[in-house]
mmCIF file of the N, C-alpha and C atoms, coordinates in Angstrom:
data_MODEL
# 
_entry.id   MODEL 
# 
loop_
_atom_site.group_PDB 
_atom_site.id 
_atom_site.type_symbol 
_atom_site.label_atom_id 
_atom_site.label_alt_id 
_atom_site.label_comp_id 
_atom_site.label_asym_id 
_atom_site.label_entity_id 
_atom_site.label_seq_id 
_atom_site.pdbx_PDB_ins_code 
_atom_site.Cartn_x 
_atom_site.Cartn_y 
_atom_site.Cartn_z 
_atom_site.occupancy 
_atom_site.B_iso_or_equiv 
_atom_site.pdbx_formal_charge 
_atom_site.auth_seq_id 
_atom_site.auth_comp_id 
_atom_site.auth_asym_id 
_atom_site.auth_atom_id 
_atom_site.pdbx_PDB_model_num 
ATOM 1   N N  . MET A 1 1  ? 65.400 98.358 173.784 1.00 0.00 ? 1  MET A N  1 
ATOM 2   C CA . MET A 1 1  ? 65.125 97.462 172.765 1.00 0.00 ? 1  MET A CA 1 
ATOM 3   C C  . MET A 1 1  ? 64.681 96.063 173.302 1.00 0.00 ? 1  MET A C  1 
ATOM 4   N N  . PRO A 1 2  ? 63.714 95.481 172.779 1.00 0.00 ? 2  PRO A N  1 
ATOM 5   C CA . PRO A 1 2  ? 63.176 94.197 173.358 1.00 0.00 ? 2  PRO A CA 1 
ATOM 6   C C  . PRO A 1 2  ? 64.314 93.274 173.470 1.00 0.00 ? 2  PRO A C  1 
ATOM 7   N N  . THR A 1 3  ? 63.968 92.249 174.431 1.00 0.00 ? 3  THR A N  1 
ATOM 8   C CA . THR A 1 3  ? 64.801 91.021 174.556 1.00 0.00 ? 3  THR A CA 1 
ATOM 9   C C  . THR A 1 3  ? 63.994 89.939 174.230 1.00 0.00 ? 3  THR A C  1 
ATOM 10  N N  . TYR A 1 4  ? 64.668 88.897 173.608 1.00 0.00 ? 4  TYR A N  1 
ATOM 11  C CA . TYR A 1 4  ? 63.894 87.603 173.188 1.00 0.00 ? 4  TYR A CA 1 
ATOM 12  C C  . TYR A 1 4  ? 64.723 86.331 173.596 1.00 0.00 ? 4  TYR A C  1 
ATOM 13  N N  . MET A 1 5  ? 63.995 85.378 173.746 1.00 0.00 ? 5  MET A N  1 
ATOM 14  C CA . MET A 1 5  ? 64.648 84.005 173.857 1.00 0.00 ? 5  MET A CA 1 
ATOM 15  C C  . MET A 1 5  ? 64.036 83.254 172.869 1.00 0.00 ? 5  MET A C  1 
ATOM 16  N N  . ASP A 1 6  ? 64.889 82.439 172.076 1.00 0.00 ? 6  ASP A N  1 
ATOM 17  C CA . ASP A 1 6  ? 64.447 81.653 171.008 1.00 0.00 ? 6  ASP A CA 1 
ATOM 18  C C  . ASP A 1 6  ? 64.985 80.164 171.355 1.00 0.00 ? 6  ASP A C  1 
ATOM 19  N N  . ILE A 1 7  ? 64.197 79.285 170.703 1.00 0.00 ? 7  ILE A N  1 
ATOM 20  C CA . ILE A 1 7  ? 64.497 77.848 170.813 1.00 0.00 ? 7  ILE A CA 1 
ATOM 21  C C  . ILE A 1 7  ? 64.367 77.194 169.504 1.00 0.00 ? 7  ILE A C  1 
ATOM 22  N N  . HIS A 1 8  ? 65.587 76.368 169.386 1.00 0.00 ? 8  HIS A N  1 
ATOM 23  C CA . HIS A 1 8  ? 65.735 75.636 168.178 1.00 0.00 ? 8  HIS A CA 1 
ATOM 24  C C  . HIS A 1 8  ? 65.612 74.119 168.728 1.00 0.00 ? 8  HIS A C  1 
ATOM 25  N N  . ASP A 1 9  ? 65.096 73.214 167.644 1.00 0.00 ? 9  ASP A N  1 
ATOM 26  C CA . ASP A 1 9  ? 65.062 71.886 167.796 1.00 0.00 ? 9  ASP A CA 1 
ATOM 27  C C  . ASP A 1 9  ? 66.100 71.394 166.658 1.00 0.00 ? 9  ASP A C  1 
ATOM 28  N N  . GLY A 1 10 ? 66.519 70.116 166.726 1.00 0.00 ? 10 GLY A N  1 
ATOM 29  C CA . GLY A 1 10 ? 67.305 69.512 165.660 1.00 0.00 ? 10 GLY A CA 1 
ATOM 30  C C  . GLY A 1 10 ? 68.756 69.492 165.833 1.00 0.00 ? 10 GLY A C  1 
ATOM 31  N N  . PHE A 1 11 ? 69.200 69.825 167.036 1.00 0.00 ? 11 PHE A N  1 
ATOM 32  C CA . PHE A 1 11 ? 70.715 70.023 167.256 1.00 0.00 ? 11 PHE A CA 1 
ATOM 33  C C  . PHE A 1 11 ? 71.193 68.732 168.075 1.00 0.00 ? 11 PHE A C  1 
ATOM 34  N N  . VAL A 1 12 ? 70.627 67.543 167.830 1.00 0.00 ? 12 VAL A N  1 
ATOM 35  C CA . VAL A 1 12 ? 70.890 66.269 168.615 1.00 0.00 ? 12 VAL A CA 1 
ATOM 36  C C  . VAL A 1 12 ? 72.306 65.997 168.097 1.00 0.00 ? 12 VAL A C  1 
ATOM 37  N N  . GLY A 1 13 ? 73.221 65.663 168.983 1.00 0.00 ? 13 GLY A N  1 
ATOM 38  C CA . GLY A 1 13 ? 74.560 65.263 168.658 1.00 0.00 ? 13 GLY A CA 1 
ATOM 39  C C  . GLY A 1 13 ? 75.478 66.279 168.217 1.00 0.00 ? 13 GLY A C  1 
ATOM 40  N N  . VAL A 1 14 ? 75.125 67.261 168.045 1.00 0.00 ? 14 VAL A N  1 
ATOM 41  C CA . VAL A 1 14 ? 75.921 68.646 167.590 1.00 0.00 ? 14 VAL A CA 1 
ATOM 42  C C  . VAL A 1 14 ? 77.095 68.906 168.784 1.00 0.00 ? 14 VAL A C  1 
ATOM 43  N N  . ASN A 1 15 ? 78.299 69.020 168.330 1.00 0.00 ? 15 ASN A N  1 
ATOM 44  C CA . ASN A 1 15 ? 79.463 69.218 169.202 1.00 0.00 ? 15 ASN A CA 1 
ATOM 45  C C  . ASN A 1 15 ? 79.644 70.685 169.370 1.00 0.00 ? 15 ASN A C  1 
ATOM 46  N N  . GLN A 1 16 ? 80.450 71.016 170.280 1.00 0.00 ? 16 GLN A N  1 
ATOM 47  C CA . GLN A 1 16 ? 80.696 72.445 170.577 1.00 0.00 ? 16 GLN A CA 1 
ATOM 48  C C  . GLN A 1 16 ? 81.135 73.098 169.348 1.00 0.00 ? 16 GLN A C  1 
ATOM 49  N N  . GLU A 1 17 ? 82.120 72.604 168.604 1.00 0.00 ? 17 GLU A N  1 
ATOM 50  C CA . GLU A 1 17 ? 82.700 73.285 167.492 1.00 0.00 ? 17 GLU A CA 1 
ATOM 51  C C  . GLU A 1 17 ? 81.419 73.541 166.360 1.00 0.00 ? 17 GLU A C  1 
ATOM 52  N N  . GLN A 1 18 ? 80.676 72.675 166.223 1.00 0.00 ? 18 GLN A N  1 
ATOM 53  C CA . GLN A 1 18 ? 79.635 72.687 165.163 1.00 0.00 ? 18 GLN A CA 1 
ATOM 54  C C  . GLN A 1 18 ? 78.538 73.853 165.633 1.00 0.00 ? 18 GLN A C  1 
ATOM 55  N N  . PHE A 1 19 ? 78.310 73.818 166.952 1.00 0.00 ? 19 PHE A N  1 
ATOM 56  C CA . PHE A 1 19 ? 77.385 74.665 167.652 1.00 0.00 ? 19 PHE A CA 1 
ATOM 57  C C  . PHE A 1 19 ? 77.958 76.323 167.564 1.00 0.00 ? 19 PHE A C  1 
ATOM 58  N N  . GLU A 1 20 ? 79.288 76.394 167.688 1.00 0.00 ? 20 GLU A N  1 
ATOM 59  C CA . GLU A 1 20 ? 80.031 77.732 167.624 1.00 0.00 ? 20 GLU A CA 1 
ATOM 60  C C  . GLU A 1 20 ? 79.838 78.113 166.028 1.00 0.00 ? 20 GLU A C  1 
ATOM 61  N N  . GLU A 1 21 ? 79.938 77.279 165.308 1.00 0.00 ? 21 GLU A N  1 
ATOM 62  C CA . GLU A 1 21 ? 79.926 77.638 163.742 1.00 0.00 ? 21 GLU A CA 1 
ATOM 63  C C  . GLU A 1 21 ? 78.452 78.111 163.380 1.00 0.00 ? 21 GLU A C  1 
ATOM 64  N N  . ALA A 1 22 ? 77.471 77.429 163.918 1.00 0.00 ? 22 ALA A N  1 
ATOM 65  C CA . ALA A 1 22 ? 76.066 77.780 163.723 1.00 0.00 ? 22 ALA A CA 1 
ATOM 66  C C  . ALA A 1 22 ? 75.782 79.274 164.219 1.00 0.00 ? 22 ALA A C  1 
ATOM 67  N N  . HIS A 1 23 ? 76.461 79.479 165.441 1.00 0.00 ? 23 HIS A N  1 
ATOM 68  C CA . HIS A 1 23 ? 76.240 80.774 166.074 1.00 0.00 ? 23 HIS A CA 1 
ATOM 69  C C  . HIS A 1 23 ? 76.999 81.846 165.299 1.00 0.00 ? 23 HIS A C  1 
ATOM 70  N N  . ARG A 1 24 ? 78.246 81.521 164.722 1.00 0.00 ? 24 ARG A N  1 
ATOM 71  C CA . ARG A 1 24 ? 78.994 82.461 164.017 1.00 0.00 ? 24 ARG A CA 1 
ATOM 72  C C  . ARG A 1 24 ? 78.079 82.892 162.712 1.00 0.00 ? 24 ARG A C  1 
ATOM 73  N N  . ARG A 1 25 ? 77.244 82.090 162.077 1.00 0.00 ? 25 ARG A N  1 
ATOM 74  C CA . ARG A 1 25 ? 76.555 82.375 160.909 1.00 0.00 ? 25 ARG A CA 1 
ATOM 75  C C  . ARG A 1 25 ? 75.506 83.432 161.398 1.00 0.00 ? 25 ARG A C  1 
ATOM 76  N N  . ASP A 1 26 ? 74.932 83.180 162.600 1.00 0.00 ? 26 ASP A N  1 
ATOM 77  C CA . ASP A 1 26 ? 74.015 84.303 163.150 1.00 0.00 ? 26 ASP A CA 1 
ATOM 78  C C  . ASP A 1 26 ? 74.634 85.742 163.214 1.00 0.00 ? 26 ASP A C  1 
ATOM 79  N N  . LEU A 1 27 ? 75.890 85.571 163.915 1.00 0.00 ? 27 LEU A N  1 
ATOM 80  C CA . LEU A 1 27 ? 76.638 86.852 163.988 1.00 0.00 ? 27 LEU A CA 1 
ATOM 81  C C  . LEU A 1 27 ? 77.046 87.609 162.947 1.00 0.00 ? 27 LEU A C  1 
ATOM 82  N N  . ALA A 1 28 ? 77.245 86.743 161.870 1.00 0.00 ? 28 ALA A N  1 
ATOM 83  C CA . ALA A 1 28 ? 77.636 87.330 160.419 1.00 0.00 ? 28 ALA A CA 1 
ATOM 84  C C  . ALA A 1 28 ? 76.661 88.209 159.927 1.00 0.00 ? 28 ALA A C  1 
ATOM 85  N N  . VAL A 1 29 ? 75.239 87.954 160.087 1.00 0.00 ? 29 VAL A N  1 
ATOM 86  C CA . VAL A 1 29 ? 74.126 88.665 159.524 1.00 0.00 ? 29 VAL A CA 1 
ATOM 87  C C  . VAL A 1 29 ? 73.297 89.577 160.470 1.00 0.00 ? 29 VAL A C  1 
ATOM 88  N N  . GLN A 1 30 ? 73.717 89.403 161.749 1.00 0.00 ? 30 GLN A N  1 
ATOM 89  C CA . GLN A 1 30 ? 72.816 90.077 162.945 1.00 0.00 ? 30 GLN A CA 1 
ATOM 90  C C  . GLN A 1 30 ? 72.762 91.692 162.651 1.00 0.00 ? 30 GLN A C  1 
ATOM 91  N N  . ASP A 1 31 ? 73.785 92.232 162.205 1.00 0.00 ? 31 ASP A N  1 
ATOM 92  C CA . ASP A 1 31 ? 73.788 93.722 162.154 1.00 0.00 ? 31 ASP A CA 1 
ATOM 93  C C  . ASP A 1 31 ? 72.979 94.200 160.965 1.00 0.00 ? 31 ASP A C  1 
ATOM 94  N N  . GLU A 1 32 ? 72.839 93.377 160.042 1.00 0.00 ? 32 GLU A N  1 
ATOM 95  C CA . GLU A 1 32 ? 71.842 93.748 158.863 1.00 0.00 ? 32 GLU A CA 1 
ATOM 96  C C  . GLU A 1 32 ? 70.462 93.813 159.289 1.00 0.00 ? 32 GLU A C  1 
ATOM 97  N N  . GLU A 1 33 ? 70.106 93.229 160.365 1.00 0.00 ? 33 GLU A N  1 
ATOM 98  C CA . GLU A 1 33 ? 68.722 93.186 160.935 1.00 0.00 ? 33 GLU A CA 1 
ATOM 99  C C  . GLU A 1 33 ? 68.622 93.973 162.123 1.00 0.00 ? 33 GLU A C  1 
ATOM 100 N N  . GLY A 1 34 ? 69.659 94.558 162.538 1.00 0.00 ? 34 GLY A N  1 
ATOM 101 C CA . GLY A 1 34 ? 69.457 95.368 163.923 1.00 0.00 ? 34 GLY A CA 1 
ATOM 102 C C  . GLY A 1 34 ? 69.405 94.549 165.112 1.00 0.00 ? 34 GLY A C  1 
ATOM 103 N N  . VAL A 1 35 ? 69.882 93.304 165.001 1.00 0.00 ? 35 VAL A N  1 
ATOM 104 C CA . VAL A 1 35 ? 69.737 92.429 166.059 1.00 0.00 ? 35 VAL A CA 1 
ATOM 105 C C  . VAL A 1 35 ? 71.166 91.952 166.644 1.00 0.00 ? 35 VAL A C  1 
ATOM 106 N N  . SER A 1 36 ? 71.147 91.731 168.021 1.00 0.00 ? 36 SER A N  1 
ATOM 107 C CA . SER A 1 36 ? 72.273 91.207 168.683 1.00 0.00 ? 36 SER A CA 1 
ATOM 108 C C  . SER A 1 36 ? 72.140 90.039 169.575 1.00 0.00 ? 36 SER A C  1 
ATOM 109 N N  . TYR A 1 37 ? 72.911 88.958 169.092 1.00 0.00 ? 37 TYR A N  1 
ATOM 110 C CA . TYR A 1 37 ? 72.737 87.652 169.734 1.00 0.00 ? 37 TYR A CA 1 
ATOM 111 C C  . TYR A 1 37 ? 73.756 87.736 170.769 1.00 0.00 ? 37 TYR A C  1 
ATOM 112 N N  . ASP A 1 38 ? 73.059 87.698 172.050 1.00 0.00 ? 38 ASP A N  1 
ATOM 113 C CA . ASP A 1 38 ? 73.918 88.013 173.279 1.00 0.00 ? 38 ASP A CA 1 
ATOM 114 C C  . ASP A 1 38 ? 74.622 86.773 173.947 1.00 0.00 ? 38 ASP A C  1 
ATOM 115 N N  . HIS A 1 39 ? 73.967 85.632 173.842 1.00 0.00 ? 39 HIS A N  1 
ATOM 116 C CA . HIS A 1 39 ? 74.291 84.364 174.398 1.00 0.00 ? 39 HIS A CA 1 
ATOM 117 C C  . HIS A 1 39 ? 73.646 83.277 173.725 1.00 0.00 ? 39 HIS A C  1 
ATOM 118 N N  . ALA A 1 40 ? 74.311 82.122 173.685 1.00 0.00 ? 40 ALA A N  1 
ATOM 119 C CA . ALA A 1 40 ? 73.644 80.971 173.206 1.00 0.00 ? 40 ALA A CA 1 
ATOM 120 C C  . ALA A 1 40 ? 73.840 79.784 173.957 1.00 0.00 ? 40 ALA A C  1 
ATOM 121 N N  . TRP A 1 41 ? 72.893 78.832 174.259 1.00 0.00 ? 41 TRP A N  1 
ATOM 122 C CA . TRP A 1 41 ? 73.238 77.530 174.869 1.00 0.00 ? 41 TRP A CA 1 
ATOM 123 C C  . TRP A 1 41 ? 72.881 76.372 174.081 1.00 0.00 ? 41 TRP A C  1 
ATOM 124 N N  . LEU A 1 42 ? 73.495 75.279 174.327 1.00 0.00 ? 42 LEU A N  1 
ATOM 125 C CA . LEU A 1 42 ? 73.077 73.997 173.734 1.00 0.00 ? 42 LEU A CA 1 
ATOM 126 C C  . LEU A 1 42 ? 73.077 72.871 174.526 1.00 0.00 ? 42 LEU A C  1 
ATOM 127 N N  . ASP A 1 43 ? 71.840 72.065 174.553 1.00 0.00 ? 43 ASP A N  1 
ATOM 128 C CA . ASP A 1 43 ? 71.719 70.741 175.110 1.00 0.00 ? 43 ASP A CA 1 
ATOM 129 C C  . ASP A 1 43 ? 71.829 69.706 173.871 1.00 0.00 ? 43 ASP A C  1 
ATOM 130 N N  . PRO A 1 44 ? 73.009 69.112 173.682 1.00 0.00 ? 44 PRO A N  1 
ATOM 131 C CA . PRO A 1 44 ? 73.154 68.284 172.633 1.00 0.00 ? 44 PRO A CA 1 
ATOM 132 C C  . PRO A 1 44 ? 72.276 67.004 172.672 1.00 0.00 ? 44 PRO A C  1 
ATOM 133 N N  . ASP A 1 45 ? 72.074 66.520 173.955 1.00 0.00 ? 45 ASP A N  1 
ATOM 134 C CA . ASP A 1 45 ? 71.213 65.301 174.252 1.00 0.00 ? 45 ASP A CA 1 
ATOM 135 C C  . ASP A 1 45 ? 69.773 65.483 173.870 1.00 0.00 ? 45 ASP A C  1 
ATOM 136 N N  . SER A 1 46 ? 69.193 66.611 174.161 1.00 0.00 ? 46 SER A N  1 
ATOM 137 C CA . SER A 1 46 ? 67.782 66.822 173.663 1.00 0.00 ? 46 SER A CA 1 
ATOM 138 C C  . SER A 1 46 ? 67.743 67.436 172.211 1.00 0.00 ? 46 SER A C  1 
ATOM 139 N N  . GLY A 1 47 ? 68.825 68.086 171.817 1.00 0.00 ? 47 GLY A N  1 
ATOM 140 C CA . GLY A 1 47 ? 68.867 68.609 170.402 1.00 0.00 ? 47 GLY A CA 1 
ATOM 141 C C  . GLY A 1 47 ? 68.300 70.066 170.443 1.00 0.00 ? 47 GLY A C  1 
ATOM 142 N N  . ARG A 1 48 ? 68.270 70.609 171.792 1.00 0.00 ? 48 ARG A N  1 
ATOM 143 C CA . ARG A 1 48 ? 67.667 71.955 171.733 1.00 0.00 ? 48 ARG A CA 1 
ATOM 144 C C  . ARG A 1 48 ? 68.728 72.981 172.065 1.00 0.00 ? 48 ARG A C  1 
ATOM 145 N N  . ALA A 1 49 ? 68.499 74.175 171.332 1.00 0.00 ? 49 ALA A N  1 
ATOM 146 C CA . ALA A 1 49 ? 69.468 75.278 171.376 1.00 0.00 ? 49 ALA A CA 1 
ATOM 147 C C  . ALA A 1 49 ? 68.531 76.491 171.857 1.00 0.00 ? 49 ALA A C  1 
ATOM 148 N N  . PHE A 1 50 ? 69.129 77.414 172.524 1.00 0.00 ? 50 PHE A N  1 
ATOM 149 C CA . PHE A 1 50 ? 68.477 78.576 173.061 1.00 0.00 ? 50 PHE A CA 1 
ATOM 150 C C  . PHE A 1 50 ? 69.400 79.692 172.725 1.00 0.00 ? 50 PHE A C  1 
ATOM 151 N N  . CYS A 1 51 ? 68.776 80.842 172.403 1.00 0.00 ? 51 CYS A N  1 
ATOM 152 C CA . CYS A 1 51 ? 69.532 82.052 172.157 1.00 0.00 ? 51 CYS A CA 1 
ATOM 153 C C  . CYS A 1 51 ? 68.805 83.238 172.882 1.00 0.00 ? 51 CYS A C  1 
ATOM 154 N N  . LEU A 1 52 ? 69.643 84.019 173.580 1.00 0.00 ? 52 LEU A N  1 
ATOM 155 C CA . LEU A 1 52 ? 69.234 85.199 174.203 1.00 0.00 ? 52 LEU A CA 1 
ATOM 156 C C  . LEU A 1 52 ? 69.542 86.284 173.216 1.00 0.00 ? 52 LEU A C  1 
ATOM 157 N N  . VAL A 1 53 ? 68.608 87.138 172.898 1.00 0.00 ? 53 VAL A N  1 
ATOM 158 C CA . VAL A 1 53 ? 68.763 88.112 171.753 1.00 0.00 ? 53 VAL A CA 1 
ATOM 159 C C  . VAL A 1 53 ? 68.114 89.563 172.044 1.00 0.00 ? 53 VAL A C  1 
ATOM 160 N N  . THR A 1 54 ? 68.650 90.577 171.624 1.00 0.00 ? 54 THR A N  1 
ATOM 161 C CA . THR A 1 54 ? 68.144 91.907 171.690 1.00 0.00 ? 54 THR A CA 1 
ATOM 162 C C  . THR A 1 54 ? 67.916 92.041 170.142 1.00 0.00 ? 54 THR A C  1 
ATOM 163 N N  . GLY A 1 55 ? 66.805 92.854 169.901 1.00 0.00 ? 55 GLY A N  1 
ATOM 164 C CA . GLY A 1 55 ? 66.511 93.263 168.544 1.00 0.00 ? 55 GLY A CA 1 
ATOM 165 C C  . GLY A 1 55 ? 65.291 94.143 168.637 1.00 0.00 ? 55 GLY A C  1 
ATOM 166 N N  . PRO A 1 56 ? 65.072 94.631 167.304 1.00 0.00 ? 56 PRO A N  1 
ATOM 167 C CA . PRO A 1 56 ? 63.999 95.547 167.191 1.00 0.00 ? 56 PRO A CA 1 
ATOM 168 C C  . PRO A 1 56 ? 62.430 94.954 167.115 1.00 0.00 ? 56 PRO A C  1 
ATOM 169 N N  . THR A 1 57 ? 62.440 93.533 166.575 1.00 0.00 ? 57 THR A N  1 
ATOM 170 C CA . THR A 1 57 ? 61.138 92.873 166.288 1.00 0.00 ? 57 THR A CA 1 
ATOM 171 C C  . THR A 1 57 ? 61.508 91.467 166.562 1.00 0.00 ? 57 THR A C  1 
ATOM 172 N N  . LYS A 1 58 ? 60.543 90.717 166.839 1.00 0.00 ? 58 LYS A N  1 
ATOM 173 C CA . LYS A 1 58 ? 60.602 89.303 166.748 1.00 0.00 ? 58 LYS A CA 1 
ATOM 174 C C  . LYS A 1 58 ? 60.729 88.800 165.308 1.00 0.00 ? 58 LYS A C  1 
ATOM 175 N N  . GLU A 1 59 ? 60.084 89.467 164.419 1.00 0.00 ? 59 GLU A N  1 
ATOM 176 C CA . GLU A 1 59 ? 60.434 89.112 162.928 1.00 0.00 ? 59 GLU A CA 1 
ATOM 177 C C  . GLU A 1 59 ? 62.080 89.186 162.532 1.00 0.00 ? 59 GLU A C  1 
ATOM 178 N N  . ALA A 1 60 ? 62.673 90.260 163.089 1.00 0.00 ? 60 ALA A N  1 
ATOM 179 C CA . ALA A 1 60 ? 64.026 90.336 162.660 1.00 0.00 ? 60 ALA A CA 1 
ATOM 180 C C  . ALA A 1 60 ? 64.875 89.266 163.373 1.00 0.00 ? 60 ALA A C  1 
ATOM 181 N N  . VAL A 1 61 ? 64.468 88.990 164.659 1.00 0.00 ? 61 VAL A N  1 
ATOM 182 C CA . VAL A 1 61 ? 65.074 87.880 165.306 1.00 0.00 ? 61 VAL A CA 1 
ATOM 183 C C  . VAL A 1 61 ? 64.942 86.475 164.390 1.00 0.00 ? 61 VAL A C  1 
ATOM 184 N N  . ILE A 1 62 ? 63.687 86.241 164.035 1.00 0.00 ? 62 ILE A N  1 
ATOM 185 C CA . ILE A 1 62 ? 63.411 85.108 163.189 1.00 0.00 ? 62 ILE A CA 1 
ATOM 186 C C  . ILE A 1 62 ? 64.195 85.084 161.838 1.00 0.00 ? 62 ILE A C  1 
ATOM 187 N N  . ARG A 1 63 ? 64.343 86.278 161.172 1.00 0.00 ? 63 ARG A N  1 
ATOM 188 C CA . ARG A 1 63 ? 64.880 86.452 159.923 1.00 0.00 ? 63 ARG A CA 1 
ATOM 189 C C  . ARG A 1 63 ? 66.568 86.054 159.873 1.00 0.00 ? 63 ARG A C  1 
ATOM 190 N N  . VAL A 1 64 ? 67.152 86.411 160.976 1.00 0.00 ? 64 VAL A N  1 
ATOM 191 C CA . VAL A 1 64 ? 68.595 86.130 161.178 1.00 0.00 ? 64 VAL A CA 1 
ATOM 192 C C  . VAL A 1 64 ? 68.850 84.693 161.172 1.00 0.00 ? 64 VAL A C  1 
ATOM 193 N N  . HIS A 1 65 ? 68.071 84.081 162.019 1.00 0.00 ? 65 HIS A N  1 
ATOM 194 C CA . HIS A 1 65 ? 68.219 82.456 162.007 1.00 0.00 ? 65 HIS A CA 1 
ATOM 195 C C  . HIS A 1 65 ? 67.797 81.838 160.642 1.00 0.00 ? 65 HIS A C  1 
ATOM 196 N N  . GLU A 1 66 ? 66.870 82.352 160.097 1.00 0.00 ? 66 GLU A N  1 
ATOM 197 C CA . GLU A 1 66 ? 66.580 81.877 158.714 1.00 0.00 ? 66 GLU A CA 1 
ATOM 198 C C  . GLU A 1 66 ? 67.517 82.005 157.882 1.00 0.00 ? 66 GLU A C  1 
ATOM 199 N N  . ARG A 1 67 ? 68.198 83.053 157.748 1.00 0.00 ? 67 ARG A N  1 
ATOM 200 C CA . ARG A 1 67 ? 69.357 83.492 156.746 1.00 0.00 ? 67 ARG A CA 1 
ATOM 201 C C  . ARG A 1 67 ? 70.517 82.631 157.140 1.00 0.00 ? 67 ARG A C  1 
ATOM 202 N N  . ALA A 1 68 ? 70.643 82.277 158.482 1.00 0.00 ? 68 ALA A N  1 
ATOM 203 C CA . ALA A 1 68 ? 71.762 81.528 158.992 1.00 0.00 ? 68 ALA A CA 1 
ATOM 204 C C  . ALA A 1 68 ? 71.670 80.092 158.716 1.00 0.00 ? 68 ALA A C  1 
ATOM 205 N N  . GLY A 1 69 ? 70.576 79.619 158.221 1.00 0.00 ? 69 GLY A N  1 
ATOM 206 C CA . GLY A 1 69 ? 70.234 78.356 157.967 1.00 0.00 ? 69 GLY A CA 1 
ATOM 207 C C  . GLY A 1 69 ? 69.635 77.339 159.126 1.00 0.00 ? 69 GLY A C  1 
ATOM 208 N N  . HIS A 1 70 ? 69.403 77.967 160.143 1.00 0.00 ? 70 HIS A N  1 
ATOM 209 C CA . HIS A 1 70 ? 68.819 77.109 161.394 1.00 0.00 ? 70 HIS A CA 1 
ATOM 210 C C  . HIS A 1 70 ? 67.581 78.019 161.931 1.00 0.00 ? 70 HIS A C  1 
ATOM 211 N N  . PRO A 1 71 ? 66.373 78.015 161.353 1.00 0.00 ? 71 PRO A N  1 
ATOM 212 C CA . PRO A 1 71 ? 65.382 78.786 161.900 1.00 0.00 ? 71 PRO A CA 1 
ATOM 213 C C  . PRO A 1 71 ? 64.725 78.208 163.274 1.00 0.00 ? 71 PRO A C  1 
ATOM 214 N N  . ALA A 1 72 ? 64.462 79.225 164.001 1.00 0.00 ? 72 ALA A N  1 
ATOM 215 C CA . ALA A 1 72 ? 63.952 78.798 165.422 1.00 0.00 ? 72 ALA A CA 1 
ATOM 216 C C  . ALA A 1 72 ? 62.700 78.362 165.439 1.00 0.00 ? 72 ALA A C  1 
ATOM 217 N N  . SER A 1 73 ? 62.365 77.262 166.235 1.00 0.00 ? 73 SER A N  1 
ATOM 218 C CA . SER A 1 73 ? 61.013 76.769 166.284 1.00 0.00 ? 73 SER A CA 1 
ATOM 219 C C  . SER A 1 73 ? 60.086 77.682 167.275 1.00 0.00 ? 73 SER A C  1 
ATOM 220 N N  . GLU A 1 74 ? 60.735 78.408 168.169 1.00 0.00 ? 74 GLU A N  1 
ATOM 221 C CA . GLU A 1 74 ? 59.809 79.112 168.977 1.00 0.00 ? 74 GLU A CA 1 
ATOM 222 C C  . GLU A 1 74 ? 60.692 80.534 169.282 1.00 0.00 ? 74 GLU A C  1 
ATOM 223 N N  . VAL A 1 75 ? 59.971 81.635 169.485 1.00 0.00 ? 75 VAL A N  1 
ATOM 224 C CA . VAL A 1 75 ? 60.721 82.982 169.715 1.00 0.00 ? 75 VAL A CA 1 
ATOM 225 C C  . VAL A 1 75 ? 59.700 83.633 170.880 1.00 0.00 ? 75 VAL A C  1 
ATOM 226 N N  . TYR A 1 76 ? 60.168 83.821 171.995 1.00 0.00 ? 76 TYR A N  1 
ATOM 227 C CA . TYR A 1 76 ? 59.444 84.609 173.037 1.00 0.00 ? 76 TYR A CA 1 
ATOM 228 C C  . TYR A 1 76 ? 59.970 86.081 173.389 1.00 0.00 ? 76 TYR A C  1 
ATOM 229 N N  . GLU A 1 77 ? 59.010 87.007 173.621 1.00 0.00 ? 77 GLU A N  1 
ATOM 230 C CA . GLU A 1 77 ? 59.640 88.213 173.958 1.00 0.00 ? 77 GLU A CA 1 
ATOM 231 C C  . GLU A 1 77 ? 59.747 88.112 175.565 1.00 0.00 ? 77 GLU A C  1 
ATOM 232 N N  . LEU A 1 78 ? 60.837 88.528 176.161 1.00 0.00 ? 78 LEU A N  1 
ATOM 233 C CA . LEU A 1 78 ? 60.991 88.616 177.498 1.00 0.00 ? 78 LEU A CA 1 
ATOM 234 C C  . LEU A 1 78 ? 60.686 90.065 178.116 1.00 0.00 ? 78 LEU A C  1 
ATOM 235 N N  . SER A 1 79 ? 59.422 90.181 178.721 1.00 0.00 ? 79 SER A N  1 
ATOM 236 C CA . SER A 1 79 ? 59.201 91.497 178.935 1.00 0.00 ? 79 SER A CA 1 
ATOM 237 C C  . SER A 1 79 ? 59.407 91.904 180.456 1.00 0.00 ? 79 SER A C  1 
ATOM 238 N N  . ILE A 1 80 ? 59.579 90.831 181.274 1.00 0.00 ? 80 ILE A N  1 
ATOM 239 C CA . ILE A 1 80 ? 59.737 90.900 182.795 1.00 0.00 ? 80 ILE A CA 1 
ATOM 240 C C  . ILE A 1 80 ? 61.112 90.254 183.325 1.00 0.00 ? 80 ILE A C  1 
ATOM 241 N N  . GLN A 1 81 ? 61.847 91.075 183.991 1.00 0.00 ? 81 GLN A N  1 
ATOM 242 C CA . GLN A 1 81 ? 63.088 90.348 184.569 1.00 0.00 ? 81 GLN A CA 1 
ATOM 243 C C  . GLN A 1 81 ? 63.355 90.934 185.818 1.00 0.00 ? 81 GLN A C  1 
ATOM 244 N N  . THR A 1 82 ? 64.213 90.143 186.488 1.00 0.00 ? 82 THR A N  1 
ATOM 245 C CA . THR A 1 82 ? 64.539 90.660 187.778 1.00 0.00 ? 82 THR A CA 1 
ATOM 246 C C  . THR A 1 82 ? 66.031 91.078 187.784 1.00 0.00 ? 82 THR A C  1 
ATOM 247 N N  . SER A 1 83 ? 66.457 91.783 188.862 1.00 0.00 ? 83 SER A N  1 
ATOM 248 C CA . SER A 1 83 ? 67.985 92.217 188.913 1.00 0.00 ? 83 SER A CA 1 
ATOM 249 C C  . SER A 1 83 ? 68.930 91.328 189.499 1.00 0.00 ? 83 SER A C  1 
# 
């Protein structure tokens, strides 16, 4: 299954608890799209959040975030990795 990295803007000043709640909203709907949000990071100073995701398609990844209320501004398929 493909792996993706997505990027969100607009999280300036968000604290750990708020970020975890946003991530929980992703987890609540991920199974319906066949997606797994494996890890999420936040830089509250820049307002950027990043998610490492596995899923069937880029569109499925996008739909989960849209349904959770925080659409991704960018989504990249990660086709090359090192061990």
